[in-house]
Biotite code that builds the C-alpha atoms (Angstrom):
import biotite.structure as struc

atoms = struc.array([
    struc.Atom([-81.445, 16.610, -57.915], chain_id="A", res_id=1, res_name="MET", atom_name="CA", element="C"),
    struc.Atom([-83.594, 20.004, -59.124], chain_id="A", res_id=2, res_name="GLN", atom_name="CA", element="C"),
    struc.Atom([-87.031, 20.002, -57.035], chain_id="A", res_id=3, res_name="GLN", atom_name="CA", element="C"),
    struc.Atom([-89.226, 22.407, -58.616], chain_id="A", res_id=4, res_name="LEU", atom_name="CA", element="C"),
    struc.Atom([-93.038, 23.393, -57.956], chain_id="A", res_id=5, res_name="SER", atom_name="CA", element="C"),
    struc.Atom([-95.756, 24.973, -59.755], chain_id="A", res_id=6, res_name="VAL", atom_name="CA", element="C"),
    struc.Atom([-99.078, 25.927, -58.291], chain_id="A", res_id=7, res_name="VAL", atom_name="CA", element="C"),
    struc.Atom([-102.637, 25.862, -60.794], chain_id="A", res_id=8, res_name="VAL", atom_name="CA", element="C"),
    struc.Atom([-104.691, 28.122, -60.165], chain_id="A", res_id=9, res_name="VAL", atom_name="CA", element="C"),
    struc.Atom([-108.222, 28.711, -62.401], chain_id="A", res_id=10, res_name="HIS", atom_name="CA", element="C"),
    struc.Atom([-107.353, 31.681, -63.786], chain_id="A", res_id=11, res_name="GLY", atom_name="CA", element="C"),
    struc.Atom([-109.043, 34.878, -64.184], chain_id="A", res_id=12, res_name="SER", atom_name="CA", element="C"),
    struc.Atom([-109.263, 38.191, -66.570], chain_id="A", res_id=13, res_name="TYR", atom_name="CA", element="C"),
    struc.Atom([-109.884, 40.068, -63.802], chain_id="A", res_id=14, res_name="SER", atom_name="CA", element="C"),
    struc.Atom([-106.902, 42.355, -62.547], chain_id="A", res_id=15, res_name="GLU", atom_name="CA", element="C"),
    struc.Atom([-107.866, 42.423, -59.255], chain_id="A", res_id=16, res_name="VAL", atom_name="CA", element="C"),
    struc.Atom([-107.669, 38.383, -58.987], chain_id="A", res_id=17, res_name="TYR", atom_name="CA", element="C"),
    struc.Atom([-104.237, 38.237, -60.951], chain_id="A", res_id=18, res_name="ARG", atom_name="CA", element="C"),
    struc.Atom([-102.590, 40.693, -58.324], chain_id="A", res_id=19, res_name="GLN", atom_name="CA", element="C"),
    struc.Atom([-103.744, 38.750, -55.426], chain_id="A", res_id=20, res_name="GLU", atom_name="CA", element="C"),
    struc.Atom([-102.690, 36.043, -57.277], chain_id="A", res_id=21, res_name="PHE", atom_name="CA", element="C"),
    struc.Atom([-99.037, 37.438, -57.556], chain_id="A", res_id=22, res_name="ASN", atom_name="CA", element="C"),
    struc.Atom([-98.891, 38.724, -54.013], chain_id="A", res_id=23, res_name="LEU", atom_name="CA", element="C"),
    struc.Atom([-99.899, 35.024, -52.864], chain_id="A", res_id=24, res_name="LEU", atom_name="CA", element="C"),
    struc.Atom([-96.863, 33.454, -55.373], chain_id="A", res_id=25, res_name="LEU", atom_name="CA", element="C"),
    struc.Atom([-94.641, 36.241, -53.894], chain_id="A", res_id=26, res_name="GLU", atom_name="CA", element="C"),
    struc.Atom([-95.644, 35.366, -50.218], chain_id="A", res_id=27, res_name="ARG", atom_name="CA", element="C"),
    struc.Atom([-94.743, 31.508, -51.020], chain_id="A", res_id=28, res_name="VAL", atom_name="CA", element="C"),
    struc.Atom([-92.199, 31.732, -52.889], chain_id="A", res_id=29, res_name="SER", atom_name="CA", element="C"),
    struc.Atom([-89.938, 33.240, -49.876], chain_id="A", res_id=30, res_name="ALA", atom_name="CA", element="C"),
    struc.Atom([-91.308, 30.212, -47.870], chain_id="A", res_id=31, res_name="ARG", atom_name="CA", element="C"),
    struc.Atom([-90.117, 27.879, -50.335], chain_id="A", res_id=32, res_name="VAL", atom_name="CA", element="C"),
    struc.Atom([-86.636, 26.849, -50.700], chain_id="A", res_id=33, res_name="ALA", atom_name="CA", element="C"),
    struc.Atom([-86.649, 26.004, -54.531], chain_id="A", res_id=34, res_name="HIS", atom_name="CA", element="C"),
    struc.Atom([-88.155, 27.440, -57.718], chain_id="A", res_id=35, res_name="PRO", atom_name="CA", element="C"),
    struc.Atom([-91.938, 27.737, -57.431], chain_id="A", res_id=36, res_name="VAL", atom_name="CA", element="C"),
    struc.Atom([-94.074, 29.053, -60.456], chain_id="A", res_id=37, res_name="CYS", atom_name="CA", element="C"),
    struc.Atom([-97.219, 29.682, -61.242], chain_id="A", res_id=38, res_name="GLY", atom_name="CA", element="C"),
    struc.Atom([-99.632, 28.550, -63.946], chain_id="A", res_id=39, res_name="VAL", atom_name="CA", element="C"),
    struc.Atom([-103.833, 29.122, -64.956], chain_id="A", res_id=40, res_name="TYR", atom_name="CA", element="C"),
    struc.Atom([-105.540, 26.638, -66.241], chain_id="A", res_id=41, res_name="LEU", atom_name="CA", element="C"),
    struc.Atom([-108.021, 28.823, -68.097], chain_id="A", res_id=42, res_name="GLU", atom_name="CA", element="C"),
    struc.Atom([-108.206, 32.321, -68.771], chain_id="A", res_id=43, res_name="CYS", atom_name="CA", element="C"),
    struc.Atom([-104.680, 32.702, -70.408], chain_id="A", res_id=44, res_name="THR", atom_name="CA", element="C"),
    struc.Atom([-103.293, 32.919, -73.841], chain_id="A", res_id=45, res_name="ASP", atom_name="CA", element="C"),
    struc.Atom([-100.872, 29.633, -72.502], chain_id="A", res_id=46, res_name="ARG", atom_name="CA", element="C"),
    struc.Atom([-102.302, 26.674, -71.707], chain_id="A", res_id=47, res_name="PRO", atom_name="CA", element="C"),
    struc.Atom([-101.213, 24.607, -68.085], chain_id="A", res_id=48, res_name="MET", atom_name="CA", element="C"),
    struc.Atom([-99.314, 22.588, -70.667], chain_id="A", res_id=49, res_name="VAL", atom_name="CA", element="C"),
    struc.Atom([-97.677, 25.192, -72.836], chain_id="A", res_id=50, res_name="THR", atom_name="CA", element="C"),
    struc.Atom([-96.677, 27.528, -69.857], chain_id="A", res_id=51, res_name="ALA", atom_name="CA", element="C"),
    struc.Atom([-94.762, 24.189, -67.784], chain_id="A", res_id=52, res_name="ILE", atom_name="CA", element="C"),
    struc.Atom([-93.815, 23.160, -70.940], chain_id="A", res_id=53, res_name="THR", atom_name="CA", element="C"),
    struc.Atom([-91.993, 26.351, -71.271], chain_id="A", res_id=54, res_name="GLN", atom_name="CA", element="C"),
    struc.Atom([-90.676, 26.138, -67.812], chain_id="A", res_id=55, res_name="TYR", atom_name="CA", element="C"),
    struc.Atom([-89.031, 23.000, -68.106], chain_id="A", res_id=56, res_name="LEU", atom_name="CA", element="C"),
    struc.Atom([-87.177, 23.709, -71.453], chain_id="A", res_id=57, res_name="GLU", atom_name="CA", element="C"),
    struc.Atom([-84.786, 26.318, -69.499], chain_id="A", res_id=58, res_name="THR", atom_name="CA", element="C"),
    struc.Atom([-83.439, 23.566, -67.674], chain_id="A", res_id=59, res_name="TYR", atom_name="CA", element="C"),
    struc.Atom([-80.918, 21.370, -69.660], chain_id="A", res_id=60, res_name="PRO", atom_name="CA", element="C"),
    struc.Atom([-81.232, 18.482, -67.667], chain_id="A", res_id=61, res_name="ASP", atom_name="CA", element="C"),
    struc.Atom([-84.330, 16.834, -68.192], chain_id="A", res_id=62, res_name="LYS", atom_name="CA", element="C"),
    struc.Atom([-82.959, 13.766, -65.924], chain_id="A", res_id=63, res_name="SER", atom_name="CA", element="C"),
    struc.Atom([-82.133, 15.703, -63.000], chain_id="A", res_id=64, res_name="ASP", atom_name="CA", element="C"),
    struc.Atom([-86.090, 16.888, -61.818], chain_id="A", res_id=65, res_name="ILE", atom_name="CA", element="C"),
    struc.Atom([-88.364, 15.869, -59.287], chain_id="A", res_id=66, res_name="HIS", atom_name="CA", element="C"),
    struc.Atom([-91.368, 18.372, -60.541], chain_id="A", res_id=67, res_name="LEU", atom_name="CA", element="C"),
    struc.Atom([-94.702, 18.726, -58.003], chain_id="A", res_id=68, res_name="GLN", atom_name="CA", element="C"),
    struc.Atom([-97.909, 19.799, -58.681], chain_id="A", res_id=69, res_name="ILE", atom_name="CA", element="C"),
    struc.Atom([-100.006, 21.717, -56.657], chain_id="A", res_id=70, res_name="LEU", atom_name="CA", element="C"),
    struc.Atom([-103.782, 22.086, -57.955], chain_id="A", res_id=71, res_name="PRO", atom_name="CA", element="C"),
    struc.Atom([-105.102, 25.539, -55.567], chain_id="A", res_id=72, res_name="LEU", atom_name="CA", element="C"),
    struc.Atom([-108.793, 24.841, -56.233], chain_id="A", res_id=73, res_name="PHE", atom_name="CA", element="C"),
    struc.Atom([-111.006, 23.918, -53.049], chain_id="A", res_id=74, res_name="LEU", atom_name="CA", element="C"),
    struc.Atom([-113.389, 21.212, -54.228], chain_id="A", res_id=75, res_name="LEU", atom_name="CA", element="C"),
    struc.Atom([-112.608, 18.135, -56.170], chain_id="A", res_id=76, res_name="PRO", atom_name="CA", element="C"),
    struc.Atom([-114.822, 19.073, -59.387], chain_id="A", res_id=77, res_name="GLY", atom_name="CA", element="C"),
    struc.Atom([-113.659, 18.759, -62.860], chain_id="A", res_id=78, res_name="VAL", atom_name="CA", element="C"),
    struc.Atom([-110.560, 20.540, -62.685], chain_id="A", res_id=79, res_name="HIS", atom_name="CA", element="C"),
    struc.Atom([-109.054, 18.559, -59.950], chain_id="A", res_id=80, res_name="VAL", atom_name="CA", element="C"),
    struc.Atom([-110.148, 15.186, -61.443], chain_id="A", res_id=81, res_name="ARG", atom_name="CA", element="C"),
    struc.Atom([-110.447, 15.353, -65.575], chain_id="A", res_id=82, res_name="GLU", atom_name="CA", element="C"),
    struc.Atom([-108.324, 18.487, -66.332], chain_id="A", res_id=83, res_name="ASP", atom_name="CA", element="C"),
    struc.Atom([-105.521, 18.972, -64.467], chain_id="A", res_id=84, res_name="ILE", atom_name="CA", element="C"),
    struc.Atom([-104.408, 15.194, -64.852], chain_id="A", res_id=85, res_name="PRO", atom_name="CA", element="C"),
    struc.Atom([-105.544, 14.981, -68.849], chain_id="A", res_id=86, res_name="GLY", atom_name="CA", element="C"),
    struc.Atom([-102.436, 18.107, -68.702], chain_id="A", res_id=87, res_name="ALA", atom_name="CA", element="C"),
    struc.Atom([-100.877, 16.648, -66.005], chain_id="A", res_id=88, res_name="ILE", atom_name="CA", element="C"),
    struc.Atom([-100.867, 13.026, -68.725], chain_id="A", res_id=89, res_name="ALA", atom_name="CA", element="C"),
    struc.Atom([-99.619, 15.360, -71.553], chain_id="A", res_id=90, res_name="GLN", atom_name="CA", element="C"),
    struc.Atom([-96.811, 16.382, -69.519], chain_id="A", res_id=91, res_name="LEU", atom_name="CA", element="C"),
    struc.Atom([-95.399, 13.481, -68.350], chain_id="A", res_id=92, res_name="ARG", atom_name="CA", element="C"),
    struc.Atom([-95.794, 12.016, -72.099], chain_id="A", res_id=93, res_name="GLN", atom_name="CA", element="C"),
    struc.Atom([-93.260, 14.925, -73.451], chain_id="A", res_id=94, res_name="GLN", atom_name="CA", element="C"),
    struc.Atom([-91.306, 14.693, -70.418], chain_id="A", res_id=95, res_name="PHE", atom_name="CA", element="C"),
    struc.Atom([-90.138, 10.976, -69.686], chain_id="A", res_id=96, res_name="PRO", atom_name="CA", element="C"),
    struc.Atom([-87.473, 11.399, -67.670], chain_id="A", res_id=97, res_name="LYS", atom_name="CA", element="C"),
    struc.Atom([-89.145, 13.613, -65.265], chain_id="A", res_id=98, res_name="ILE", atom_name="CA", element="C"),
    struc.Atom([-90.523, 12.700, -62.072], chain_id="A", res_id=99, res_name="THR", atom_name="CA", element="C"),
    struc.Atom([-93.779, 14.447, -62.155], chain_id="A", res_id=100, res_name="ILE", atom_name="CA", element="C"),
    struc.Atom([-95.673, 14.209, -58.272], chain_id="A", res_id=101, res_name="GLN", atom_name="CA", element="C"),
    struc.Atom([-99.553, 15.541, -58.104], chain_id="A", res_id=102, res_name="THR", atom_name="CA", element="C"),
    struc.Atom([-100.098, 16.654, -55.004], chain_id="A", res_id=103, res_name="LEU", atom_name="CA", element="C"),
    struc.Atom([-103.621, 16.873, -53.706], chain_id="A", res_id=104, res_name="PRO", atom_name="CA", element="C"),
    struc.Atom([-105.442, 20.042, -53.688], chain_id="A", res_id=105, res_name="TYR", atom_name="CA", element="C"),
    struc.Atom([-105.515, 22.482, -52.206], chain_id="A", res_id=106, res_name="LEU", atom_name="CA", element="C"),
    struc.Atom([-108.990, 22.757, -50.004], chain_id="A", res_id=107, res_name="GLY", atom_name="CA", element="C"),
    struc.Atom([-108.799, 18.672, -49.443], chain_id="A", res_id=108, res_name="LYS", atom_name="CA", element="C"),
    struc.Atom([-109.340, 17.127, -46.088], chain_id="A", res_id=109, res_name="ASP", atom_name="CA", element="C"),
    struc.Atom([-110.491, 20.752, -44.594], chain_id="A", res_id=110, res_name="GLY", atom_name="CA", element="C"),
    struc.Atom([-106.440, 22.090, -44.848], chain_id="A", res_id=111, res_name="LEU", atom_name="CA", element="C"),
    struc.Atom([-108.416, 25.600, -45.223], chain_id="A", res_id=112, res_name="LEU", atom_name="CA", element="C"),
    struc.Atom([-111.147, 25.655, -42.323], chain_id="A", res_id=113, res_name="ALA", atom_name="CA", element="C"),
    struc.Atom([-108.674, 27.643, -40.148], chain_id="A", res_id=114, res_name="PRO", atom_name="CA", element="C"),
    struc.Atom([-108.893, 30.780, -42.507], chain_id="A", res_id=115, res_name="PHE", atom_name="CA", element="C"),
    struc.Atom([-112.889, 30.702, -42.569], chain_id="A", res_id=116, res_name="LEU", atom_name="CA", element="C"),
    struc.Atom([-113.171, 30.391, -38.893], chain_id="A", res_id=117, res_name="GLU", atom_name="CA", element="C"),
    struc.Atom([-110.797, 32.988, -38.523], chain_id="A", res_id=118, res_name="ARG", atom_name="CA", element="C"),
    struc.Atom([-113.661, 35.135, -40.588], chain_id="A", res_id=119, res_name="GLN", atom_name="CA", element="C"),
    struc.Atom([-116.258, 33.401, -38.568], chain_id="A", res_id=120, res_name="PHE", atom_name="CA", element="C"),
    struc.Atom([-115.264, 34.502, -35.429], chain_id="A", res_id=121, res_name="GLU", atom_name="CA", element="C"),
    struc.Atom([-115.182, 38.628, -36.237], chain_id="A", res_id=122, res_name="LYS", atom_name="CA", element="C"),
    struc.Atom([-119.210, 37.929, -36.098], chain_id="A", res_id=123, res_name="HIS", atom_name="CA", element="C"),
    struc.Atom([-119.621, 35.145, -32.977], chain_id="A", res_id=124, res_name="PRO", atom_name="CA", element="C"),
    struc.Atom([-123.676, 36.055, -32.925], chain_id="A", res_id=125, res_name="ASP", atom_name="CA", element="C"),
    struc.Atom([-123.821, 35.276, -36.024], chain_id="A", res_id=126, res_name="ALA", atom_name="CA", element="C"),
    struc.Atom([-125.438, 33.052, -38.307], chain_id="A", res_id=127, res_name="LYS", atom_name="CA", element="C"),
    struc.Atom([-122.696, 31.305, -40.772], chain_id="A", res_id=128, res_name="ARG", atom_name="CA", element="C"),
    struc.Atom([-123.299, 31.172, -44.747], chain_id="A", res_id=129, res_name="VAL", atom_name="CA", element="C"),
    struc.Atom([-120.339, 29.103, -45.824], chain_id="A", res_id=130, res_name="LEU", atom_name="CA", element="C"),
    struc.Atom([-120.927, 30.212, -49.715], chain_id="A", res_id=131, res_name="LEU", atom_name="CA", element="C"),
    struc.Atom([-118.934, 28.229, -52.402], chain_id="A", res_id=132, res_name="ALA", atom_name="CA", element="C"),
    struc.Atom([-118.917, 28.123, -56.003], chain_id="A", res_id=133, res_name="HIS", atom_name="CA", element="C"),
    struc.Atom([-120.259, 24.149, -56.417], chain_id="A", res_id=134, res_name="GLY", atom_name="CA", element="C"),
    struc.Atom([-120.186, 21.734, -58.880], chain_id="A", res_id=135, res_name="SER", atom_name="CA", element="C"),
    struc.Atom([-122.060, 19.469, -60.494], chain_id="A", res_id=136, res_name="ARG", atom_name="CA", element="C"),
    struc.Atom([-119.682, 16.346, -60.286], chain_id="A", res_id=137, res_name="ARG", atom_name="CA", element="C"),
    struc.Atom([-120.546, 13.715, -58.155], chain_id="A", res_id=138, res_name="THR", atom_name="CA", element="C"),
    struc.Atom([-119.225, 13.780, -54.520], chain_id="A", res_id=139, res_name="GLY", atom_name="CA", element="C"),
    struc.Atom([-117.517, 17.492, -55.644], chain_id="A", res_id=140, res_name="ALA", atom_name="CA", element="C"),
    struc.Atom([-120.238, 19.393, -53.057], chain_id="A", res_id=141, res_name="ASN", atom_name="CA", element="C"),
    struc.Atom([-120.289, 17.057, -50.264], chain_id="A", res_id=142, res_name="PRO", atom_name="CA", element="C"),
    struc.Atom([-116.748, 17.945, -49.340], chain_id="A", res_id=143, res_name="GLN", atom_name="CA", element="C"),
    struc.Atom([-118.013, 21.355, -48.781], chain_id="A", res_id=144, res_name="ILE", atom_name="CA", element="C"),
    struc.Atom([-120.996, 20.015, -46.491], chain_id="A", res_id=145, res_name="GLU", atom_name="CA", element="C"),
    struc.Atom([-118.746, 18.735, -44.744], chain_id="A", res_id=146, res_name="THR", atom_name="CA", element="C"),
    struc.Atom([-116.207, 21.576, -44.447], chain_id="A", res_id=147, res_name="LEU", atom_name="CA", element="C"),
    struc.Atom([-119.328, 23.873, -43.220], chain_id="A", res_id=148, res_name="ALA", atom_name="CA", element="C"),
    struc.Atom([-120.144, 21.096, -40.678], chain_id="A", res_id=149, res_name="ALA", atom_name="CA", element="C"),
    struc.Atom([-116.911, 21.429, -39.238], chain_id="A", res_id=150, res_name="SER", atom_name="CA", element="C"),
    struc.Atom([-117.887, 25.305, -38.726], chain_id="A", res_id=151, res_name="LEU", atom_name="CA", element="C"),
    struc.Atom([-120.975, 25.032, -38.041], chain_id="A", res_id=152, res_name="ASN", atom_name="CA", element="C"),
    struc.Atom([-122.308, 26.692, -41.082], chain_id="A", res_id=153, res_name="ALA", atom_name="CA", element="C"),
    struc.Atom([-125.219, 26.514, -43.653], chain_id="A", res_id=154, res_name="ASN", atom_name="CA", element="C"),
    struc.Atom([-124.330, 26.279, -47.644], chain_id="A", res_id=155, res_name="THR", atom_name="CA", element="C"),
    struc.Atom([-124.734, 27.842, -50.053], chain_id="A", res_id=156, res_name="ALA", atom_name="CA", element="C"),
    struc.Atom([-123.412, 27.627, -53.599], chain_id="A", res_id=157, res_name="TYR", atom_name="CA", element="C"),
    struc.Atom([-122.883, 30.359, -56.843], chain_id="A", res_id=158, res_name="TRP", atom_name="CA", element="C"),
    struc.Atom([-122.946, 27.332, -59.336], chain_id="A", res_id=159, res_name="ALA", atom_name="CA", element="C"),
    struc.Atom([-125.468, 24.947, -58.146], chain_id="A", res_id=160, res_name="THR", atom_name="CA", element="C"),
    struc.Atom([-128.206, 24.689, -55.588], chain_id="A", res_id=161, res_name="GLU", atom_name="CA", element="C"),
    struc.Atom([-129.035, 25.825, -52.656], chain_id="A", res_id=162, res_name="PRO", atom_name="CA", element="C"),
    struc.Atom([-128.239, 29.573, -53.591], chain_id="A", res_id=163, res_name="ALA", atom_name="CA", element="C"),
    struc.Atom([-127.194, 32.012, -51.249], chain_id="A", res_id=164, res_name="LEU", atom_name="CA", element="C"),
    struc.Atom([-130.870, 33.134, -51.582], chain_id="A", res_id=165, res_name="GLN", atom_name="CA", element="C"),
    struc.Atom([-132.773, 29.784, -50.812], chain_id="A", res_id=166, res_name="GLU", atom_name="CA", element="C"),
    struc.Atom([-130.331, 29.388, -48.020], chain_id="A", res_id=167, res_name="THR", atom_name="CA", element="C"),
    struc.Atom([-130.942, 32.400, -46.251], chain_id="A", res_id=168, res_name="ILE", atom_name="CA", element="C"),
    struc.Atom([-135.030, 32.263, -47.094], chain_id="A", res_id=169, res_name="ALA", atom_name="CA", element="C"),
    struc.Atom([-134.734, 29.154, -45.356], chain_id="A", res_id=170, res_name="LEU", atom_name="CA", element="C"),
    struc.Atom([-133.108, 30.823, -42.281], chain_id="A", res_id=171, res_name="LEU", atom_name="CA", element="C"),
    struc.Atom([-135.511, 34.421, -41.905], chain_id="A", res_id=172, res_name="THR", atom_name="CA", element="C"),
    struc.Atom([-137.744, 30.827, -40.381], chain_id="A", res_id=173, res_name="LYS", atom_name="CA", element="C"),
    struc.Atom([-135.229, 30.639, -37.234], chain_id="A", res_id=174, res_name="GLU", atom_name="CA", element="C"),
    struc.Atom([-134.939, 33.696, -34.771], chain_id="A", res_id=175, res_name="ASP", atom_name="CA", element="C"),
    struc.Atom([-131.747, 35.545, -35.922], chain_id="A", res_id=176, res_name="LEU", atom_name="CA", element="C"),
    struc.Atom([-130.639, 39.045, -35.890], chain_id="A", res_id=177, res_name="ASN", atom_name="CA", element="C"),
    struc.Atom([-127.314, 38.342, -37.996], chain_id="A", res_id=178, res_name="ILE", atom_name="CA", element="C"),
    struc.Atom([-126.049, 36.628, -40.678], chain_id="A", res_id=179, res_name="VAL", atom_name="CA", element="C"),
    struc.Atom([-122.431, 36.290, -41.832], chain_id="A", res_id=180, res_name="TYR", atom_name="CA", element="C"),
    struc.Atom([-121.862, 34.831, -45.767], chain_id="A", res_id=181, res_name="VAL", atom_name="CA", element="C"),
    struc.Atom([-118.022, 34.068, -46.214], chain_id="A", res_id=182, res_name="VAL", atom_name="CA", element="C"),
    struc.Atom([-117.124, 33.178, -49.363], chain_id="A", res_id=183, res_name="PRO", atom_name="CA", element="C"),
    struc.Atom([-115.057, 30.251, -49.764], chain_id="A", res_id=184, res_name="TYR", atom_name="CA", element="C"),
    struc.Atom([-112.900, 31.763, -52.895], chain_id="A", res_id=185, res_name="PHE", atom_name="CA", element="C"),
    struc.Atom([-108.423, 32.136, -52.633], chain_id="A", res_id=186, res_name="LEU", atom_name="CA", element="C"),
    struc.Atom([-109.711, 35.785, -54.794], chain_id="A", res_id=187, res_name="PHE", atom_name="CA", element="C"),
    struc.Atom([-110.853, 38.560, -55.779], chain_id="A", res_id=188, res_name="SER", atom_name="CA", element="C"),
    struc.Atom([-112.997, 38.884, -59.255], chain_id="A", res_id=189, res_name="GLY", atom_name="CA", element="C"),
    struc.Atom([-115.757, 38.980, -60.997], chain_id="A", res_id=190, res_name="LYS", atom_name="CA", element="C"),
    struc.Atom([-117.679, 36.137, -59.067], chain_id="A", res_id=191, res_name="ILE", atom_name="CA", element="C"),
    struc.Atom([-116.967, 37.911, -54.837], chain_id="A", res_id=192, res_name="PRO", atom_name="CA", element="C"),
    struc.Atom([-118.024, 41.126, -57.009], chain_id="A", res_id=193, res_name="ALA", atom_name="CA", element="C"),
    struc.Atom([-121.066, 39.595, -57.664], chain_id="A", res_id=194, res_name="ALA", atom_name="CA", element="C"),
    struc.Atom([-121.688, 37.800, -54.743], chain_id="A", res_id=195, res_name="ILE", atom_name="CA", element="C"),
    struc.Atom([-121.328, 41.117, -52.711], chain_id="A", res_id=196, res_name="ALA", atom_name="CA", element="C"),
    struc.Atom([-123.760, 42.636, -54.808], chain_id="A", res_id=197, res_name="ALA", atom_name="CA", element="C"),
    struc.Atom([-126.175, 39.641, -53.990], chain_id="A", res_id=198, res_name="GLN", atom_name="CA", element="C"),
    struc.Atom([-125.748, 40.302, -50.282], chain_id="A", res_id=199, res_name="VAL", atom_name="CA", element="C"),
    struc.Atom([-126.188, 43.804, -51.158], chain_id="A", res_id=200, res_name="HIS", atom_name="CA", element="C"),
    struc.Atom([-129.218, 43.027, -52.594], chain_id="A", res_id=201, res_name="GLU", atom_name="CA", element="C"),
    struc.Atom([-130.719, 40.642, -49.479], chain_id="A", res_id=202, res_name="LEU", atom_name="CA", element="C"),
    struc.Atom([-129.987, 43.480, -47.202], chain_id="A", res_id=203, res_name="GLN", atom_name="CA", element="C"),
    struc.Atom([-132.905, 45.418, -48.589], chain_id="A", res_id=204, res_name="GLN", atom_name="CA", element="C"),
    struc.Atom([-134.896, 42.343, -49.030], chain_id="A", res_id=205, res_name="SER", atom_name="CA", element="C"),
    struc.Atom([-134.671, 41.280, -45.139], chain_id="A", res_id=206, res_name="TYR", atom_name="CA", element="C"),
    struc.Atom([-134.215, 44.925, -43.578], chain_id="A", res_id=207, res_name="SER", atom_name="CA", element="C"),
    struc.Atom([-134.809, 43.780, -40.271], chain_id="A", res_id=208, res_name="ARG", atom_name="CA", element="C"),
    struc.Atom([-131.177, 41.671, -40.578], chain_id="A", res_id=209, res_name="LEU", atom_name="CA", element="C"),
    struc.Atom([-128.146, 42.358, -40.364], chain_id="A", res_id=210, res_name="GLN", atom_name="CA", element="C"),
    struc.Atom([-125.760, 40.816, -43.218], chain_id="A", res_id=211, res_name="PHE", atom_name="CA", element="C"),
    struc.Atom([-121.860, 40.694, -43.129], chain_id="A", res_id=212, res_name="TYR", atom_name="CA", element="C"),
    struc.Atom([-119.582, 39.508, -46.188], chain_id="A", res_id=213, res_name="LEU", atom_name="CA", element="C"),
    struc.Atom([-116.667, 38.267, -45.196], chain_id="A", res_id=214, res_name="GLY", atom_name="CA", element="C"),
    struc.Atom([-113.683, 38.343, -48.103], chain_id="A", res_id=215, res_name="GLN", atom_name="CA", element="C"),
    struc.Atom([-111.759, 35.833, -50.281], chain_id="A", res_id=216, res_name="PRO", atom_name="CA", element="C"),
    struc.Atom([-108.564, 34.587, -47.922], chain_id="A", res_id=217, res_name="PHE", atom_name="CA", element="C"),
    struc.Atom([-105.905, 34.003, -50.596], chain_id="A", res_id=218, res_name="GLY", atom_name="CA", element="C"),
    struc.Atom([-104.362, 37.368, -49.641], chain_id="A", res_id=219, res_name="THR", atom_name="CA", element="C"),
    struc.Atom([-103.968, 36.312, -46.375], chain_id="A", res_id=220, res_name="GLN", atom_name="CA", element="C"),
    struc.Atom([-100.211, 35.741, -44.876], chain_id="A", res_id=221, res_name="PRO", atom_name="CA", element="C"),
    struc.Atom([-101.451, 32.405, -42.920], chain_id="A", res_id=222, res_name="ASP", atom_name="CA", element="C"),
    struc.Atom([-102.368, 31.416, -46.652], chain_id="A", res_id=223, res_name="CYS", atom_name="CA", element="C"),
    struc.Atom([-99.031, 31.717, -47.987], chain_id="A", res_id=224, res_name="ALA", atom_name="CA", element="C"),
    struc.Atom([-97.535, 29.432, -44.963], chain_id="A", res_id=225, res_name="VAL", atom_name="CA", element="C"),
    struc.Atom([-99.864, 26.520, -45.790], chain_id="A", res_id=226, res_name="ALA", atom_name="CA", element="C"),
    struc.Atom([-99.324, 26.209, -48.945], chain_id="A", res_id=227, res_name="ILE", atom_name="CA", element="C"),
    struc.Atom([-95.290, 26.541, -48.495], chain_id="A", res_id=228, res_name="ALA", atom_name="CA", element="C"),
    struc.Atom([-95.358, 24.085, -46.370], chain_id="A", res_id=229, res_name="ALA", atom_name="CA", element="C"),
    struc.Atom([-97.110, 21.890, -48.877], chain_id="A", res_id=230, res_name="LEU", atom_name="CA", element="C"),
    struc.Atom([-94.219, 22.381, -50.752], chain_id="A", res_id=231, res_name="LEU", atom_name="CA", element="C"),
    struc.Atom([-91.695, 22.035, -48.151], chain_id="A", res_id=232, res_name="ASN", atom_name="CA", element="C"),
    struc.Atom([-92.915, 18.769, -47.193], chain_id="A", res_id=233, res_name="LYS", atom_name="CA", element="C"),
    struc.Atom([-90.331, 16.730, -49.635], chain_id="A", res_id=234, res_name="LYS", atom_name="CA", element="C"),
    struc.Atom([-86.673, 17.194, -51.037], chain_id="A", res_id=235, res_name="ASN", atom_name="CA", element="C"),
    struc.Atom([-86.066, 19.736, -48.160], chain_id="A", res_id=236, res_name="LYS", atom_name="CA", element="C"),
    struc.Atom([-82.230, 19.524, -48.927], chain_id="A", res_id=237, res_name="SER", atom_name="CA", element="C"),
    struc.Atom([-82.888, 20.359, -52.082], chain_id="A", res_id=238, res_name="THR", atom_name="CA", element="C"),
    struc.Atom([-80.875, 23.977, -53.367], chain_id="A", res_id=239, res_name="LYS", atom_name="CA", element="C"),
    struc.Atom([-82.502, 26.800, -54.803], chain_id="A", res_id=240, res_name="LYS", atom_name="CA", element="C"),
    struc.Atom([-80.326, 27.613, -57.849], chain_id="A", res_id=241, res_name="ASN", atom_name="CA", element="C"),
    struc.Atom([-82.629, 29.693, -60.406], chain_id="A", res_id=242, res_name="LYS", atom_name="CA", element="C"),
    struc.Atom([-85.438, 32.470, -59.288], chain_id="A", res_id=243, res_name="PRO", atom_name="CA", element="C"),
    struc.Atom([-89.051, 31.824, -58.717], chain_id="A", res_id=244, res_name="ASN", atom_name="CA", element="C"),
    struc.Atom([-91.380, 32.441, -62.163], chain_id="A", res_id=245, res_name="ASN", atom_name="CA", element="C"),
    struc.Atom([-95.029, 33.578, -62.528], chain_id="A", res_id=246, res_name="LEU", atom_name="CA", element="C"),
    struc.Atom([-96.228, 31.961, -65.650], chain_id="A", res_id=247, res_name="ILE", atom_name="CA", element="C"),
    struc.Atom([-99.929, 33.785, -65.780], chain_id="A", res_id=248, res_name="SER", atom_name="CA", element="C"),
    struc.Atom([-100.426, 35.549, -69.398], chain_id="A", res_id=249, res_name="ARG", atom_name="CA", element="C"),
])
């Protein structure tokens, strides 16, 4: 049986985001024993279903394919619970002979905690703030709260409350000198750049404090190792007989 993997990211029109995703995909592909393809959910002229359809059409024998799809998402919001399952349902209708398996989203069960902890350890005396995108979908943000608790960090959100400014305002009531904000994002782009601007403004507003800002962690080599391990868990004996592909634009 031919094993194939597809990793799905949100997508962005940012060239830096795209370059970092390409780099991650190259590193993952080098560690996986079967073809790996990358697709965007949004911010692309080829929607997820179209991109995967075109990829699968390069394989003549559809009855001999096992396709696993890994959402590279960090929390169970609308994309993970609705958009991606909806796209996969369409693919199953189009390709009834193909076995399609959906793997748990990347951020499930605190898998990424070590990458965040590694950043926080750079400033051991700092008050920790984990800044995630956030979601208004019920049950999504509590996953972030649990992750932050495991890291002994406070939470802040880009799209929901509490915002970073609110979290910092509460923390200033405590006896502290250093604040380390680590963004819970895989790649650079518009939002991480805006977060950097926010942290700069906070530094101006709270001059008695020293602020440090972490970086998105998708380009860390160990991140590629972790993703590859998820893709290699099953069908390890399947041989790689096709080149890896990136479907992005």
